[in-house]
N, CA, C, O and the ligand as a Tripos MOL2 file, in Angstrom:
@<TRIPOS>MOLECULE
protein
  225   223    57     0     0
PROTEIN
NO_CHARGES

@<TRIPOS>ATOM
      1 N          93.8660  -66.4840  -93.4840 N.3       1 MET1
      2 CA         94.4570  -66.7970  -94.8020 C.3       1 MET1
      3 C          95.2180  -68.2290  -94.5350 C.2       1 MET1
      4 O          96.0380  -68.4360  -93.6400 O.2       1 MET1
      5 N          94.7390  -69.2080  -95.5570 N.am      2 ALA2
      6 CA         95.3010  -70.5890  -95.4550 C.3       2 ALA2
      7 C          96.8780  -70.4630  -95.7930 C.2       2 ALA2
      8 O          97.4360  -69.6430  -96.5230 O.2       2 ALA2
      9 N          97.4020  -71.4840  -95.0680 N.am      3 GLU3
     10 CA         98.8630  -71.5980  -95.4140 C.3       3 GLU3
     11 C          99.0690  -72.1620  -96.7710 C.2       3 GLU3
     12 O          98.4550  -73.1090  -97.2610 O.2       3 GLU3
     13 N         100.1220  -71.3770  -97.3760 N.am      4 ARG4
     14 CA        100.5870  -71.6830  -98.7240 C.3       4 ARG4
     15 C         101.3400  -72.8460  -98.9140 C.2       4 ARG4
     16 O         101.4030  -73.3480 -100.0370 O.2       4 ARG4
     17 N         101.9680  -73.3790  -97.8710 N.am      5 TYR5
     18 CA        102.8470  -74.3860  -98.0760 C.3       5 TYR5
     19 C         102.4360  -75.7010  -97.2030 C.2       5 TYR5
     20 O         103.1940  -76.5670  -96.7680 O.2       5 TYR5
     21 N         101.0620  -75.6060  -97.0750 N.am      6 LYS6
     22 CA        100.6070  -77.0730  -96.4920 C.3       6 LYS6
     23 C         100.4310  -78.0670  -97.3190 C.2       6 LYS6
     24 O          99.3760  -78.3100  -97.9050 O.2       6 LYS6
     25 N         101.6870  -78.8260  -97.4230 N.am      7 LEU7
     26 CA        101.6770  -79.7550  -98.7120 C.3       7 LEU7
     27 C         101.2670  -81.2360  -97.9030 C.2       7 LEU7
     28 O         101.1270  -82.2230  -98.6240 O.2       7 LEU7
     29 N         101.0830  -81.3850  -96.4710 N.am      8 TYR8
     30 CA        100.6750  -82.6630  -96.2470 C.3       8 TYR8
     31 C          99.4200  -82.5470  -95.5740 C.2       8 TYR8
     32 O          99.1420  -81.4940  -95.0020 O.2       8 TYR8
     33 N          98.6280  -83.5250  -95.5820 N.am      9 GLU9
     34 CA         97.3760  -83.6800  -94.8620 C.3       9 GLU9
     35 C          97.5150  -84.7700  -93.7530 C.2       9 GLU9
     36 O          97.8570  -85.9160  -94.0430 O.2       9 GLU9
     37 N          97.2890  -84.4510  -92.7050 N.am     10 ILE10
     38 CA         97.3440  -85.3370  -91.4390 C.3      10 ILE10
     39 C          95.8860  -85.8330  -91.0950 C.2      10 ILE10
     40 O          94.8940  -85.1770  -90.7780 O.2      10 ILE10
     41 N          96.0690  -87.2630  -91.2620 N.am     11 ASP11
     42 CA         94.7510  -88.1200  -91.0530 C.3      11 ASP11
     43 C          94.9480  -88.5530  -89.5270 C.2      11 ASP11
     44 O          95.6650  -89.5090  -89.2290 O.2      11 ASP11
     45 N          94.2880  -87.8140  -88.6140 N.am     12 TYR12
     46 CA         94.3300  -88.1050  -87.2380 C.3      12 TYR12
     47 C          93.5950  -89.2960  -86.9580 C.2      12 TYR12
     48 O          93.9770  -89.9730  -86.0040 O.2      12 TYR12
     49 N          92.6090  -89.6710  -87.6210 N.am     13 ASP13
     50 CA         92.0210  -90.9880  -87.2290 C.3      13 ASP13
     51 C          92.7410  -92.1100  -87.6630 C.2      13 ASP13
     52 O          92.6420  -93.1490  -87.0110 O.2      13 ASP13
     53 N          93.7070  -92.0460  -89.0240 N.am     14 ALA14
     54 CA         94.3500  -93.3740  -89.2000 C.3      14 ALA14
     55 C          95.7430  -93.1720  -88.5130 C.2      14 ALA14
     56 O          96.5090  -94.1200  -88.3360 O.2      14 ALA14
     57 N          96.0070  -91.9990  -88.1680 N.am     15 GLY15
     58 CA         97.2830  -91.7380  -87.5410 C.3      15 GLY15
     59 C          98.4300  -91.6240  -88.4020 C.2      15 GLY15
     60 O          99.5070  -92.0390  -87.9750 O.2      15 GLY15
     61 N          98.3560  -91.1250  -89.5440 N.am     16 ARG16
     62 CA         99.5400  -91.0240  -90.5840 C.3      16 ARG16
     63 C          99.3780  -89.6710  -91.3640 C.2      16 ARG16
     64 O          98.4200  -88.9170  -91.1890 O.2      16 ARG16
     65 N         100.2390  -89.4740  -92.0980 N.am     17 ILE17
     66 CA        100.4790  -88.2240  -93.0190 C.3      17 ILE17
     67 C         100.2770  -88.4910  -94.2960 C.2      17 ILE17
     68 O         101.0450  -89.3150  -94.7910 O.2      17 ILE17
     69 N          99.4640  -88.0290  -94.9690 N.am     18 LYS18
     70 CA         99.2330  -88.0900  -96.5780 C.3      18 LYS18
     71 C         100.0900  -87.0150  -97.3180 C.2      18 LYS18
     72 O         100.2560  -85.8800  -96.8710 O.2      18 LYS18
     73 N         100.5680  -87.4280  -98.3760 N.am     19 LEU19
     74 CA        101.1850  -86.3530  -99.1070 C.3      19 LEU19
     75 C         100.2010  -85.7270 -100.0340 C.2      19 LEU19
     76 O          99.5670  -86.3840 -100.8600 O.2      19 LEU19
     77 N         100.1010  -84.5820  -99.8940 N.am     20 LYS20
     78 CA         98.8500  -83.8350 -100.7310 C.3      20 LYS20
     79 C          99.4170  -83.3170 -102.0450 C.2      20 LYS20
     80 O          98.8630  -83.4850 -103.1320 O.2      20 LYS20
     81 N         100.5390  -82.6880 -101.8620 N.am     21 ASN21
     82 CA        101.0800  -82.1570 -103.2150 C.3      21 ASN21
     83 C         102.6070  -82.2910 -103.2010 C.2      21 ASN21
     84 O         103.2210  -82.4090 -102.1400 O.2      21 ASN21
     85 N         103.2330  -82.2710 -104.4460 N.am     22 LYS22
     86 CA        104.5690  -82.3800 -104.3770 C.3      22 LYS22
     87 C         105.3900  -81.2410 -104.9300 C.2      22 LYS22
     88 O         105.0430  -80.7640 -106.0110 O.2      22 LYS22
     89 N         106.2400  -80.8490 -104.4210 N.am     23 VAL23
     90 CA        107.0130  -79.6920 -104.9420 C.3      23 VAL23
     91 C         108.2130  -79.8860 -106.0400 C.2      23 VAL23
     92 O         109.2210  -80.5490 -105.7920 O.2      23 VAL23
     93 N         108.0150  -79.3310 -107.0800 N.am     24 CYS24
     94 CA        108.8720  -79.5370 -108.2220 C.3      24 CYS24
     95 C         110.2810  -79.0620 -107.8540 C.2      24 CYS24
     96 O         110.6330  -77.9590 -107.4360 O.2      24 CYS24
     97 N         111.1590  -80.4000 -108.1660 N.am     25 PRO25
     98 CA        112.6590  -80.3560 -107.7710 C.3      25 PRO25
     99 C         113.3450  -79.1940 -108.6710 C.2      25 PRO25
    100 O         114.4130  -78.7270 -108.2770 O.2      25 PRO25
    101 N         112.7400  -78.7020 -109.9080 N.am     26 LYS26
    102 CA        113.4270  -77.8780 -110.6820 C.3      26 LYS26
    103 C         112.8660  -76.4280 -110.4550 C.2      26 LYS26
    104 O         113.6910  -75.5460 -110.6930 O.2      26 LYS26
    105 N         111.8660  -76.0880 -110.1230 N.am     27 CYS27
    106 CA        111.3590  -74.6860 -109.7770 C.3      27 CYS27
    107 C         110.7530  -74.3810 -108.3820 C.2      27 CYS27
    108 O         110.4290  -73.2270 -108.1000 O.2      27 CYS27
    109 N         110.6020  -75.3840 -107.5250 N.am     28 GLY28
    110 CA        110.2060  -75.4640 -106.4030 C.3      28 GLY28
    111 C         108.8830  -74.9560 -106.2410 C.2      28 GLY28
    112 O         108.5680  -74.4580 -105.1600 O.2      28 GLY28
    113 N         108.0340  -75.0250 -107.2260 N.am     29 ARG29
    114 CA        106.4520  -74.8420 -107.1680 C.3      29 ARG29
    115 C         105.8180  -76.1750 -106.8820 C.2      29 ARG29
    116 O         106.3050  -77.3040 -106.9350 O.2      29 ARG29
    117 N         104.6560  -75.7790 -106.5780 N.am     30 VAL30
    118 CA        103.6950  -77.2490 -106.3030 C.3      30 VAL30
    119 C         103.1320  -77.8070 -107.6180 C.2      30 VAL30
    120 O         102.5290  -77.1660 -108.4790 O.2      30 VAL30
    121 N         103.4280  -79.0830 -107.6200 N.am     31 MET31
    122 CA        103.1160  -79.9000 -108.8810 C.3      31 MET31
    123 C         101.5090  -80.4110 -108.6970 C.2      31 MET31
    124 O         100.9010  -80.5940 -107.6430 O.2      31 MET31
    125 N         101.0680  -80.5660 -109.9970 N.am     32 ALA32
    126 CA         99.7020  -81.2640 -110.0750 C.3      32 ALA32
    127 C          99.7720  -82.5510 -110.2880 C.2      32 ALA32
    128 O         100.6870  -82.9420 -111.0130 O.2      32 ALA32
    129 N          98.8990  -83.4590 -109.7570 N.am     33 PHE33
    130 CA         98.9370  -84.9470 -110.0260 C.3      33 PHE33
    131 C          97.8860  -85.2720 -111.1330 C.2      33 PHE33
    132 O          96.7670  -84.7600 -111.1130 O.2      33 PHE33
    133 N          98.2600  -86.0720 -112.0180 N.am     34 HIS34
    134 CA         97.3180  -86.5290 -113.0670 C.3      34 HIS34
    135 C          97.4430  -88.1960 -112.9590 C.2      34 HIS34
    136 O          98.4710  -88.8620 -112.8380 O.2      34 HIS34
    137 N          96.1070  -88.6310 -113.0400 N.am     35 LYS35
    138 CA         95.9490  -90.1310 -112.9300 C.3      35 LYS35
    139 C          96.1660  -90.9020 -114.2020 C.2      35 LYS35
    140 O          96.7040  -92.0080 -114.2590 O.2      35 LYS35
    141 N          95.6270  -90.1140 -115.3630 N.am     36 SER36
    142 CA         95.6370  -90.7500 -116.6260 C.3      36 SER36
    143 C          96.2650  -89.9750 -117.5200 C.2      36 SER36
    144 O          96.3400  -88.7590 -117.3450 O.2      36 SER36
    145 N          96.8920  -90.7040 -118.7940 N.am     37 PRO37
    146 CA         97.0790  -92.0450 -118.8900 C.3      37 PRO37
    147 C          97.8410  -93.0090 -117.9890 C.2      37 PRO37
    148 O          97.5770  -94.1990 -117.8160 O.2      37 PRO37
    149 N          99.0050  -92.1760 -117.3480 N.am     38 VAL38
    150 CA         99.6300  -92.9130 -116.4200 C.3      38 VAL38
    151 C          99.9600  -92.1990 -115.1930 C.2      38 VAL38
    152 O         100.6720  -91.2210 -115.4200 O.2      38 VAL38
    153 N          99.6560  -92.3850 -113.8980 N.am     39 PRO39
    154 CA        100.0370  -91.8110 -112.8430 C.3      39 PRO39
    155 C         101.2360  -90.9420 -112.8770 C.2      39 PRO39
    156 O         102.3480  -91.4330 -113.0750 O.2      39 PRO39
    157 N         101.0460  -89.5690 -112.6780 N.am     40 ARG40
    158 CA        102.3790  -88.8550 -112.6940 C.3      40 ARG40
    159 C         102.1300  -87.2700 -112.0560 C.2      40 ARG40
    160 O         101.0270  -86.7240 -112.0530 O.2      40 ARG40
    161 N         103.2970  -86.7000 -111.5580 N.am     41 TRP41
    162 CA        103.1590  -85.4210 -111.1800 C.3      41 TRP41
    163 C         103.4520  -84.4810 -112.1770 C.2      41 TRP41
    164 O         104.4930  -84.6770 -112.8040 O.2      41 TRP41
    165 N         102.8800  -83.6610 -112.4190 N.am     42 HIS42
    166 CA        103.2820  -82.4670 -113.6270 C.3      42 HIS42
    167 C         103.6130  -81.1090 -113.0120 C.2      42 HIS42
    168 O         102.9120  -80.6900 -112.0910 O.2      42 HIS42
    169 N         104.6370  -80.4050 -113.4700 N.am     43 CYS43
    170 CA        104.7360  -79.0030 -113.0260 C.3      43 CYS43
    171 C         104.1300  -78.1040 -114.2460 C.2      43 CYS43
    172 O         104.5560  -78.2210 -115.3940 O.2      43 CYS43
    173 N         103.2770  -77.3570 -113.9480 N.am     44 GLY44
    174 CA        102.5120  -76.4590 -115.0390 C.3      44 GLY44
    175 C         103.5680  -75.2650 -115.3460 C.2      44 GLY44
    176 O         103.4380  -74.5390 -116.3320 O.2      44 GLY44
    177 N         104.5330  -75.1410 -114.4910 N.am     45 TYR45
    178 CA        105.2490  -73.8870 -114.6000 C.3      45 TYR45
    179 C         106.6480  -74.0870 -115.5110 C.2      45 TYR45
    180 O         107.0980  -73.2290 -116.2710 O.2      45 TYR45
    181 N         107.1740  -75.2740 -115.2900 N.am     46 CYS46
    182 CA        108.4960  -75.5700 -115.9500 C.3      46 CYS46
    183 C         108.1640  -76.7070 -116.8730 C.2      46 CYS46
    184 O         108.9680  -76.9460 -117.7730 O.2      46 CYS46
    185 N         107.0390  -77.4660 -116.7580 N.am     47 GLY47
    186 CA        106.8720  -78.5340 -117.6680 C.3      47 GLY47
    187 C         107.4290  -80.0490 -117.0060 C.2      47 GLY47
    188 O         107.2480  -81.0980 -117.6240 O.2      47 GLY47
    189 N         108.0510  -80.0080 -115.8120 N.am     48 TYR48
    190 CA        108.8180  -81.0380 -115.2300 C.3      48 TYR48
    191 C         107.7170  -82.2150 -114.9530 C.2      48 TYR48
    192 O         106.7140  -81.9810 -114.2780 O.2      48 TYR48
    193 N         107.9920  -83.5660 -115.5530 N.am     49 VAL49
    194 CA        107.0610  -84.3620 -115.0840 C.3      49 VAL49
    195 C         107.9190  -85.7210 -114.2970 C.2      49 VAL49
    196 O         108.8880  -86.2720 -114.8190 O.2      49 VAL49
    197 N         107.4100  -86.0620 -113.1220 N.am     50 GLU50
    198 CA        107.7770  -87.3000 -112.7550 C.3      50 GLU50
    199 C         106.6300  -88.2240 -112.5560 C.2      50 GLU50
    200 O         105.4950  -87.9770 -112.1470 O.2      50 GLU50
    201 N         107.2340  -89.4630 -112.9760 N.am     51 TYR51
    202 CA        106.1850  -90.5520 -112.9050 C.3      51 TYR51
    203 C         106.1380  -91.1730 -111.9810 C.2      51 TYR51
    204 O         107.2130  -91.3580 -111.4100 O.2      51 TYR51
    205 N         104.8520  -91.8100 -111.3680 N.am     52 VAL52
    206 CA        104.8570  -92.6050 -110.1590 C.3      52 VAL52
    207 C         104.9720  -93.9840 -110.4680 C.2      52 VAL52
    208 O         104.4160  -94.5420 -111.4140 O.2      52 VAL52
    209 N         105.7800  -94.5500 -109.5590 N.am     53 ARG53
    210 CA        106.2770  -95.9020 -109.6960 C.3      53 ARG53
    211 C         105.2770  -96.5960 -108.5160 C.2      53 ARG53
    212 O         105.2140  -96.1790 -107.3590 O.2      53 ARG53
    213 N         104.6560  -97.5230 -108.9500 N.am     54 GLU54
    214 CA        103.5450  -98.2420 -108.1910 C.3      54 GLU54
    215 C         104.0970  -99.6710 -107.6650 C.2      54 GLU54
    216 O         104.9910 -100.2160 -108.3130 O.2      54 GLU54
    217 N         103.6190 -100.2390 -106.5890 N.am     55 GLY55
    218 CA        104.0330 -101.2630 -106.3460 C.3      55 GLY55
    219 C         105.4380 -101.4290 -105.7850 C.2      55 GLY55
    220 O         106.2640 -102.2630 -106.1580 O.2      55 GLY55
    221 N         105.5760 -100.5700 -104.8940 N.am     56 LYS56
    222 CA        106.8670 -100.6190 -104.0930 C.3      56 LYS56
    223 C         106.7240 -101.5390 -102.6960 C.2      56 LYS56
    224 O         107.6890 -101.6720 -101.9440 O.2      56 LYS56
    225 ZN        108.7610  -76.7860 -112.0730 Zn       57 ZN57
@<TRIPOS>BOND
     1     1     2 1
     2     2     3 1
     3     3     4 2
     4     3     5 am
     5     5     6 1
     6     6     7 1
     7     7     8 2
     8     7     9 am
     9     9    10 1
    10    10    11 1
    11    11    12 2
    12    11    13 am
    13    13    14 1
    14    14    15 1
    15    15    16 2
    16    15    17 am
    17    17    18 1
    18    18    19 1
    19    19    20 2
    20    19    21 am
    21    21    22 1
    22    22    23 1
    23    23    24 2
    24    23    25 am
    25    25    26 1
    26    26    27 1
    27    27    28 2
    28    27    29 am
    29    29    30 1
    30    30    31 1
    31    31    32 2
    32    31    33 am
    33    33    34 1
    34    34    35 1
    35    35    36 2
    36    35    37 am
    37    37    38 1
    38    38    39 1
    39    39    40 2
    40    39    41 am
    41    41    42 1
    42    42    43 1
    43    43    44 2
    44    43    45 am
    45    45    46 1
    46    46    47 1
    47    47    48 2
    48    47    49 am
    49    49    50 1
    50    50    51 1
    51    51    52 2
    52    51    53 am
    53    53    54 1
    54    54    55 1
    55    55    56 2
    56    55    57 am
    57    57    58 1
    58    58    59 1
    59    59    60 2
    60    59    61 am
    61    61    62 1
    62    62    63 1
    63    63    64 2
    64    63    65 am
    65    65    66 1
    66    66    67 1
    67    67    68 2
    68    67    69 am
    69    69    70 1
    70    70    71 1
    71    71    72 2
    72    71    73 am
    73    73    74 1
    74    74    75 1
    75    75    76 2
    76    75    77 am
    77    77    78 1
    78    78    79 1
    79    79    80 2
    80    79    81 am
    81    81    82 1
    82    82    83 1
    83    83    84 2
    84    83    85 am
    85    85    86 1
    86    86    87 1
    87    87    88 2
    88    87    89 am
    89    89    90 1
    90    90    91 1
    91    91    92 2
    92    91    93 am
    93    93    94 1
    94    94    95 1
    95    95    96 2
    96    95    97 am
    97    97    98 1
    98    98    99 1
    99    99   100 2
   100    99   101 am
   101   101   102 1
   102   102   103 1
   103   103   104 2
   104   103   105 am
   105   105   106 1
   106   106   107 1
   107   107   108 2
   108   107   109 am
   109   109   110 1
   110   110   111 1
   111   111   112 2
   112   111   113 am
   113   113   114 1
   114   114   115 1
   115   115   116 2
   116   115   117 am
   117   117   118 1
   118   118   119 1
   119   119   120 2
   120   119   121 am
   121   121   122 1
   122   122   123 1
   123   123   124 2
   124   123   125 am
   125   125   126 1
   126   126   127 1
   127   127   128 2
   128   127   129 am
   129   129   130 1
   130   130   131 1
   131   131   132 2
   132   131   133 am
   133   133   134 1
   134   134   135 1
   135   135   136 2
   136   135   137 am
   137   137   138 1
   138   138   139 1
   139   139   140 2
   140   139   141 am
   141   141   142 1
   142   142   143 1
   143   143   144 2
   144   143   145 am
   145   145   146 1
   146   146   147 1
   147   147   148 2
   148   147   149 am
   149   149   150 1
   150   150   151 1
   151   151   152 2
   152   151   153 am
   153   153   154 1
   154   154   155 1
   155   155   156 2
   156   155   157 am
   157   157   158 1
   158   158   159 1
   159   159   160 2
   160   159   161 am
   161   161   162 1
   162   162   163 1
   163   163   164 2
   164   163   165 am
   165   165   166 1
   166   166   167 1
   167   167   168 2
   168   167   169 am
   169   169   170 1
   170   170   171 1
   171   171   172 2
   172   171   173 am
   173   173   174 1
   174   174   175 1
   175   175   176 2
   176   175   177 am
   177   177   178 1
   178   178   179 1
   179   179   180 2
   180   179   181 am
   181   181   182 1
   182   182   183 1
   183   183   184 2
   184   183   185 am
   185   185   186 1
   186   186   187 1
   187   187   188 2
   188   187   189 am
   189   189   190 1
   190   190   191 1
   191   191   192 2
   192   191   193 am
   193   193   194 1
   194   194   195 1
   195   195   196 2
   196   195   197 am
   197   197   198 1
   198   198   199 1
   199   199   200 2
   200   199   201 am
   201   201   202 1
   202   202   203 1
   203   203   204 2
   204   203   205 am
   205   205   206 1
   206   206   207 1
   207   207   208 2
   208   207   209 am
   209   209   210 1
   210   210   211 1
   211   211   212 2
   212   211   213 am
   213   213   214 1
   214   214   215 1
   215   215   216 2
   216   215   217 am
   217   217   218 1
   218   218   219 1
   219   219   220 2
   220   219   221 am
   221   221   222 1
   222   222   223 1
   223   223   224 2
@<TRIPOS>SUBSTRUCTURE
     1 MET1         2 RESIDUE 1 A MET
     2 ALA2         6 RESIDUE 1 A ALA
     3 GLU3        10 RESIDUE 1 A GLU
     4 ARG4        14 RESIDUE 1 A ARG
     5 TYR5        18 RESIDUE 1 A TYR
     6 LYS6        22 RESIDUE 1 A LYS
     7 LEU7        26 RESIDUE 1 A LEU
     8 TYR8        30 RESIDUE 1 A TYR
     9 GLU9        34 RESIDUE 1 A GLU
    10 ILE10       38 RESIDUE 1 A ILE
    11 ASP11       42 RESIDUE 1 A ASP
    12 TYR12       46 RESIDUE 1 A TYR
    13 ASP13       50 RESIDUE 1 A ASP
    14 ALA14       54 RESIDUE 1 A ALA
    15 GLY15       58 RESIDUE 1 A GLY
    16 ARG16       62 RESIDUE 1 A ARG
    17 ILE17       66 RESIDUE 1 A ILE
    18 LYS18       70 RESIDUE 1 A LYS
    19 LEU19       74 RESIDUE 1 A LEU
    20 LYS20       78 RESIDUE 1 A LYS
    21 ASN21       82 RESIDUE 1 A ASN
    22 LYS22       86 RESIDUE 1 A LYS
    23 VAL23       90 RESIDUE 1 A VAL
    24 CYS24       94 RESIDUE 1 A CYS
    25 PRO25       98 RESIDUE 1 A PRO
    26 LYS26      102 RESIDUE 1 A LYS
    27 CYS27      106 RESIDUE 1 A CYS
    28 GLY28      110 RESIDUE 1 A GLY
    29 ARG29      114 RESIDUE 1 A ARG
    30 VAL30      118 RESIDUE 1 A VAL
    31 MET31      122 RESIDUE 1 A MET
    32 ALA32      126 RESIDUE 1 A ALA
    33 PHE33      130 RESIDUE 1 A PHE
    34 HIS34      134 RESIDUE 1 A HIS
    35 LYS35      138 RESIDUE 1 A LYS
    36 SER36      142 RESIDUE 1 A SER
    37 PRO37      146 RESIDUE 1 A PRO
    38 VAL38      150 RESIDUE 1 A VAL
    39 PRO39      154 RESIDUE 1 A PRO
    40 ARG40      158 RESIDUE 1 A ARG
    41 TRP41      162 RESIDUE 1 A TRP
    42 HIS42      166 RESIDUE 1 A HIS
    43 CYS43      170 RESIDUE 1 A CYS
    44 GLY44      174 RESIDUE 1 A GLY
    45 TYR45      178 RESIDUE 1 A TYR
    46 CYS46      182 RESIDUE 1 A CYS
    47 GLY47      186 RESIDUE 1 A GLY
    48 TYR48      190 RESIDUE 1 A TYR
    49 VAL49      194 RESIDUE 1 A VAL
    50 GLU50      198 RESIDUE 1 A GLU
    51 TYR51      202 RESIDUE 1 A TYR
    52 VAL52      206 RESIDUE 1 A VAL
    53 ARG53      210 RESIDUE 1 A ARG
    54 GLU54      214 RESIDUE 1 A GLU
    55 GLY55      218 RESIDUE 1 A GLY
    56 LYS56      222 RESIDUE 1 A LYS
    57 ZN57       225 GROUP 0 **** ****
């Protein structure tokens, strides 16, 4: 059985860890990423939305 809380994807070739999914700060469930119209993380359980800021 696959790990339920595998939130990171390790890229061994590049030697870094990519964030695969984000956990909702309100209900603790895995959020879904949407790219349009604006990049954001959305929680389908409680409706929490976190907008992604680019150009950091
Ligand atoms: Zn939530």
